[in-house]
MISE-234811 format. One record per atom (N, C-alpha, C, O): residue number from 1; chain; atom name; x, y, z. Coordinates in steps of 0.001 Angstrom, whole numbers, padded with zeros to 6 digits. Each point is the difference from the previous one (the first is absolute). Example, Ala and Ser with C-alpha at 12.3 -4.5 7.8 and 13.67 -1.06 7.14 Angstrom:
BEGIN
SITE,seq,mol,atom,u,v,w
SITE,1,A,N,013190,-005690,007800
SITE,1,A,CA,-000890,001190,000000
SITE,1,A,C,000900,001200,000000
SITE,1,A,O,001036,-000019,000665
SITE,2,A,N,-001386,001069,-001385
SITE,2,A,CA,000820,001190,000060
SITE,2,A,C,-000770,001090,000730
SITE,2,A,O,000509,001108,000169
***
This chain:
BEGIN
SITE,seq,mol,atom,u,v,w
SITE,1,A,N,022790,-067511,-026291
SITE,1,A,CA,-001208,-000644,-000025
SITE,1,A,C,-000125,-001448,000189
SITE,1,A,O,-000664,-000550,000880
SITE,2,A,N,001471,-000098,-001927
SITE,2,A,CA,000463,-001408,-000036
SITE,2,A,C,000515,-000429,001462
SITE,2,A,O,-000400,-001090,000409
SITE,3,A,N,001136,001744,000305
SITE,3,A,CA,000277,-000408,000964
SITE,3,A,C,-000931,-000587,001132
SITE,3,A,O,000003,-001049,000644
SITE,4,A,N,-000903,002316,-000680
SITE,4,A,CA,-001089,-000144,001220
SITE,4,A,C,-000903,-000976,-000629
SITE,4,A,O,-000652,-000664,000806
SITE,5,A,N,000497,000469,-001792
SITE,5,A,CA,-000968,-000975,-000689
SITE,5,A,C,000429,-001524,000401
SITE,5,A,O,-000724,-000906,000412
SITE,6,A,N,002103,000909,-000657
SITE,6,A,CA,000711,-001424,000496
SITE,6,A,C,-000260,-000152,001445
SITE,6,A,O,-000556,-001025,000395
SITE,7,A,N,000885,001893,000373
SITE,7,A,CA,-000208,000051,001607
SITE,7,A,C,-001463,-000451,000341
SITE,7,A,O,-000172,-000853,000870
SITE,8,A,N,-000907,001424,-001556
SITE,8,A,CA,-001394,-000306,000063
SITE,8,A,C,-000213,-001422,-000276
SITE,8,A,O,-000695,-000727,000710
SITE,9,A,N,001370,000320,-001854
SITE,9,A,CA,-000267,-001335,-000428
SITE,9,A,C,000643,-001172,001096
SITE,9,A,O,-000584,-000946,000530
SITE,10,A,N,001741,001305,-000429
SITE,10,A,CA,000790,-000748,001229
SITE,10,A,C,-000873,-000075,001147
SITE,10,A,O,-000153,-001152,000407
SITE,11,A,N,-000536,002156,000308
SITE,11,A,CA,-000765,-000154,001141
SITE,11,A,C,-001320,-000759,-000465
SITE,11,A,O,-000422,-000755,000876
SITE,12,A,N,-000180,000772,-001812
SITE,12,A,CA,-001224,-000854,-000497
SITE,12,A,C,000540,-001236,000175
SITE,12,A,O,-000632,-000752,000741
SITE,13,A,N,001970,000211,-001392
SITE,13,A,CA,000349,-001261,-000096
SITE,13,A,C,000411,-000647,001448
SITE,13,A,O,-000095,-001200,000260
SITE,14,A,N,000539,002148,000579
SITE,14,A,CA,000284,-000422,001318
SITE,14,A,C,-001317,-000031,000716
SITE,14,A,O,000123,-000532,001103
SITE,15,A,N,-001150,000866,-001327
SITE,15,A,CA,-001368,-000057,000651
SITE,15,A,C,-000490,-001326,-000205
SITE,15,A,O,-000627,-000599,000874
SITE,16,A,N,000910,000079,-002087
SITE,16,A,CA,-000669,-001147,-000340
SITE,16,A,C,000511,-001170,000263
SITE,16,A,O,-000533,-001075,-000276
SITE,17,A,N,001793,001262,000926
SITE,17,A,CA,000597,-001411,000428
SITE,17,A,C,-000495,-000546,001436
SITE,17,A,O,-000219,000794,000915
SITE,18,A,N,000067,-002066,-000773
SITE,18,A,CA,-000561,-000740,001158
SITE,18,A,C,000578,000403,001171
SITE,18,A,O,001195,-000252,000153
SITE,19,A,N,-001898,000924,000849
SITE,19,A,CA,000688,000386,001115
SITE,19,A,C,000510,-001263,000795
SITE,19,A,O,001002,000113,000706
SITE,20,A,N,-001559,-001112,-000788
SITE,20,A,CA,000353,-001161,000918
SITE,20,A,C,001540,-000438,-000406
SITE,20,A,O,000864,-000305,000823
SITE,21,A,N,-000684,000335,-002328
SITE,21,A,CA,001122,-000462,-000929
SITE,21,A,C,001242,001026,000757
SITE,21,A,O,000990,-000443,000583
SITE,22,A,N,-001314,001833,-000753
SITE,22,A,CA,000754,000770,000493
SITE,22,A,C,000574,000024,001322
SITE,22,A,O,001145,000322,000314
SITE,23,A,N,-002113,-000714,000429
SITE,23,A,CA,000290,000131,001526
SITE,23,A,C,000857,-001173,000187
SITE,23,A,O,000992,000192,000703
SITE,24,A,N,-001183,-001492,-001236
SITE,24,A,CA,000810,-001263,000202
SITE,24,A,C,001438,000440,-000743
SITE,24,A,O,001026,-000209,000649
SITE,25,A,N,-000929,000691,-001720
SITE,25,A,CA,001269,000283,-000531
SITE,25,A,C,000764,001129,000968
SITE,25,A,O,001225,-000064,000099
SITE,26,A,N,-001947,001065,000589
SITE,26,A,CA,000798,000655,000803
SITE,26,A,C,000306,-000827,001332
SITE,26,A,O,001102,000094,000540
SITE,27,A,N,-002018,-000830,-000078
SITE,27,A,CA,000558,-001018,001313
SITE,27,A,C,001176,-000637,-000476
SITE,27,A,O,000995,000027,000723
SITE,28,A,N,-000942,-000704,-002037
SITE,28,A,CA,001271,-000743,-000474
SITE,28,A,C,001267,000940,000165
SITE,28,A,O,001034,-000367,000558
SITE,29,A,N,-001208,001441,-001030
SITE,29,A,CA,001120,000889,-000045
SITE,29,A,C,000581,000360,001349
SITE,29,A,O,001207,-000007,000240
SITE,30,A,N,-002239,000349,000697
SITE,30,A,CA,000214,000046,001387
SITE,30,A,C,000788,-000966,000626
SITE,30,A,O,001015,000327,000615
SITE,31,A,N,-001487,-001819,-000741
SITE,31,A,CA,000292,-001033,000553
SITE,31,A,C,001517,-000298,-000370
SITE,31,A,O,000677,-000640,000804
SITE,32,A,N,-000146,001068,-001950
SITE,32,A,CA,001184,-000101,-000276
SITE,32,A,C,000969,000923,000502
SITE,32,A,O,001214,-000112,-000171
SITE,33,A,N,-001810,001061,000818
SITE,33,A,CA,000955,001048,000722
SITE,33,A,C,000128,-000323,001638
SITE,33,A,O,000715,000611,000795
SITE,34,A,N,-001569,-001693,-000518
SITE,34,A,CA,000151,-000414,001562
SITE,34,A,C,001351,-000964,000295
SITE,34,A,O,000257,-001015,-000648
SITE,35,A,N,000430,001464,001593
SITE,35,A,CA,001186,-000800,000546
SITE,35,A,C,-000620,-001064,000765
SITE,35,A,O,-000649,000274,001009
SITE,36,A,N,000817,-001621,-001462
SITE,36,A,CA,-000396,-001046,000697
SITE,36,A,C,001044,-000475,001077
SITE,36,A,O,001204,000135,-000218
SITE,37,A,N,-001557,-000550,001083
SITE,37,A,CA,000818,-000506,001075
SITE,37,A,C,000762,-001268,-000500
SITE,37,A,O,-000383,-000616,-000995
SITE,38,A,N,001443,000262,001700
SITE,38,A,CA,000671,-001203,-000426
SITE,38,A,C,-000525,-001188,000841
SITE,38,A,O,-000579,000168,001074
SITE,39,A,N,000799,-001296,-001591
SITE,39,A,CA,-000608,-001190,000900
SITE,39,A,C,000403,000012,001567
SITE,39,A,O,-000798,-000291,000891
SITE,40,A,N,002208,000684,-000665
SITE,40,A,CA,000450,000143,001334
SITE,40,A,C,-000784,001190,000779
SITE,40,A,O,-000309,-000093,001188
SITE,41,A,N,000057,001102,-001913
SITE,41,A,CA,-000925,001147,000881
SITE,41,A,C,-001342,-000625,000186
SITE,41,A,O,-000549,-000024,001102
SITE,42,A,N,-000076,-000576,-002384
SITE,42,A,CA,-001265,-000393,000427
SITE,42,A,C,-000410,-000999,001073
SITE,42,A,O,-001059,-000070,000624
SITE,43,A,N,002239,-000746,-000553
SITE,43,A,CA,-000047,-000945,000941
SITE,43,A,C,000087,000651,001315
SITE,43,A,O,-000914,-000255,000784
SITE,44,A,N,001852,001053,-000398
SITE,44,A,CA,000046,001021,001242
SITE,44,A,C,-001143,000808,000309
SITE,44,A,O,-000292,000097,001192
SITE,45,A,N,-000423,000512,-002054
SITE,45,A,CA,-001320,000471,000230
SITE,45,A,C,-000979,-000690,000167
SITE,45,A,O,-000860,000441,000762
SITE,46,A,N,000673,-001594,-001331
SITE,46,A,CA,-000863,-001078,000371
SITE,46,A,C,000023,-000451,001351
SITE,46,A,O,-001052,-000095,000631
SITE,47,A,N,002302,-000229,-000064
SITE,47,A,CA,000441,-000482,001277
SITE,47,A,C,-000424,001062,001130
SITE,47,A,O,-000516,-000250,001090
SITE,48,A,N,000877,001541,-001647
SITE,48,A,CA,-000367,000857,001057
SITE,48,A,C,-001491,000471,000215
SITE,48,A,O,-000479,000469,001032
SITE,49,A,N,-000179,-000710,-002298
SITE,49,A,CA,-001490,000291,000255
SITE,49,A,C,-000580,-001172,000659
SITE,49,A,O,-000988,000249,000691
SITE,50,A,N,001383,-001512,-000745
SITE,50,A,CA,-000532,-001123,000820
SITE,50,A,C,000175,000124,001526
SITE,50,A,O,-000875,-000269,000823
SITE,51,A,N,002357,000796,-000502
SITE,51,A,CA,000335,-000137,001419
SITE,51,A,C,-000962,001384,000507
SITE,51,A,O,-000740,-000126,000976
SITE,52,A,N,000817,001343,-001669
SITE,52,A,CA,-000604,001037,000797
SITE,52,A,C,-001679,-000559,-000192
SITE,52,A,O,-000758,000739,000629
SITE,53,A,N,000230,-001569,-001161
SITE,53,A,CA,-001573,-000440,-000032
SITE,53,A,C,-000036,-000764,001274
SITE,53,A,O,-000817,000160,000906
SITE,54,A,N,001840,-001043,-000944
SITE,54,A,CA,-000210,-000917,001472
SITE,54,A,C,000297,000908,001275
SITE,54,A,O,-000769,-000145,000950
SITE,55,A,N,001710,000980,-000844
SITE,55,A,CA,000104,000792,001084
SITE,55,A,C,-001218,000968,000209
SITE,55,A,O,-000077,000467,001136
SITE,56,A,N,-000696,-000160,-001855
SITE,56,A,CA,-000969,000840,000086
SITE,56,A,C,-001195,-000919,000407
SITE,56,A,O,-000807,000409,000834
SITE,57,A,N,000678,-001630,-001399
SITE,57,A,CA,-000946,-001033,000473
SITE,57,A,C,000192,-000348,001520
SITE,57,A,O,-000941,-000190,000770
SITE,58,A,N,002383,000124,-000401
SITE,58,A,CA,000078,-000507,001515
SITE,58,A,C,-000372,001287,000903
SITE,58,A,O,-000503,-000174,001110
SITE,59,A,N,000730,001314,-001549
SITE,59,A,CA,-000236,001146,000851
SITE,59,A,C,-001554,000151,000066
SITE,59,A,O,-000610,000360,001007
SITE,60,A,N,000084,-000660,-002129
SITE,60,A,CA,-001776,000278,000204
SITE,60,A,C,-000514,-001230,000819
SITE,60,A,O,-000959,000151,000757
SITE,61,A,N,001674,-001561,-000913
SITE,61,A,CA,-000581,-000958,000786
SITE,61,A,C,000364,000071,001301
SITE,61,A,O,-000737,-000569,000805
SITE,62,A,N,001710,001139,-000399
SITE,62,A,CA,000280,000074,001336
SITE,62,A,C,-000910,001240,000630
SITE,62,A,O,-000508,-000185,001106
SITE,63,A,N,000296,001436,-001789
SITE,63,A,CA,-000748,000711,000332
SITE,63,A,C,-001509,-000418,000229
SITE,63,A,O,-000629,000385,000986
SITE,64,A,N,000173,-001078,-001821
SITE,64,A,CA,-001205,-000642,-000109
SITE,64,A,C,-000070,-000937,001464
SITE,64,A,O,-001043,-000002,000653
SITE,65,A,N,002110,-000697,-000258
SITE,65,A,CA,-000213,-000917,001160
SITE,65,A,C,-000059,000656,001092
SITE,65,A,O,-000729,-000329,000935
SITE,66,A,N,001688,001585,-000935
SITE,66,A,CA,-000126,000888,001368
SITE,66,A,C,-001172,000729,000021
SITE,66,A,O,-000610,000026,001069
SITE,67,A,N,000161,000574,-002021
SITE,67,A,CA,-001652,000625,000169
SITE,67,A,C,-001077,-001047,000235
SITE,67,A,O,-001066,000407,000461
SITE,68,A,N,001218,-001800,-000738
SITE,68,A,CA,-000965,-000939,000042
SITE,68,A,C,000045,-000121,001619
SITE,68,A,O,-001013,000190,000673
SITE,69,A,N,002128,-000484,-000168
SITE,69,A,CA,000387,-000342,001516
SITE,69,A,C,-000544,001415,000842
SITE,69,A,O,-000593,-000170,001065
SITE,70,A,N,000773,001279,-001478
SITE,70,A,CA,-000376,001074,000640
SITE,70,A,C,-001448,000299,000066
SITE,70,A,O,-000476,000587,000972
SITE,71,A,N,-000301,-001009,-002066
SITE,71,A,CA,-001510,000077,-000084
SITE,71,A,C,-000493,-001030,000780
SITE,71,A,O,-001019,000260,000640
SITE,72,A,N,001616,-001644,-000513
SITE,72,A,CA,-000566,-000888,000914
SITE,72,A,C,000128,000475,001524
SITE,72,A,O,-000891,-000054,000848
SITE,73,A,N,002029,000471,-000707
SITE,73,A,CA,000315,000549,001506
SITE,73,A,C,-000954,000929,000281
SITE,73,A,O,-000624,-000088,001057
SITE,74,A,N,000414,000950,-001817
SITE,74,A,CA,-001014,001320,000127
SITE,74,A,C,-001337,-000596,000396
SITE,74,A,O,-000594,000396,001003
SITE,75,A,N,000063,-001470,-001893
SITE,75,A,CA,-001334,-000657,000115
SITE,75,A,C,000020,-000481,001414
SITE,75,A,O,-000906,000355,000755
SITE,76,A,N,001856,-001127,-000340
SITE,76,A,CA,-000043,-000492,001484
SITE,76,A,C,-000004,001025,001043
SITE,76,A,O,-000619,-000300,001022
SITE,77,A,N,001146,001376,-001065
SITE,77,A,CA,000008,000986,000874
SITE,77,A,C,-001333,000839,-000038
SITE,77,A,O,-000659,000259,001007
SITE,78,A,N,000389,000072,-002084
SITE,78,A,CA,-001634,000609,-000072
SITE,78,A,C,-001126,-000914,000093
SITE,78,A,O,-001062,000386,000488
SITE,79,A,N,001214,-001558,-000916
SITE,79,A,CA,-000773,-001141,000248
SITE,79,A,C,-001263,000150,-000533
SITE,79,A,O,-000830,-000903,000116
***
């Protein structure tokens, strides 16, 4: 009996905790488990993202120019 009474008291005690505080403490614990990149890896990843962004930007720009010219040509033909 005493054991189940202790468990019930423990449950009531846990329910009274501030949920925001327990969430933040959980976040803190999980953030300590994260394997953070080294400075070299971070620089490499950043450069890759910038290069990929520029490549996609150029592709979209070229496609936009091609379609603009095609629509102008279509307007001239259809008139």
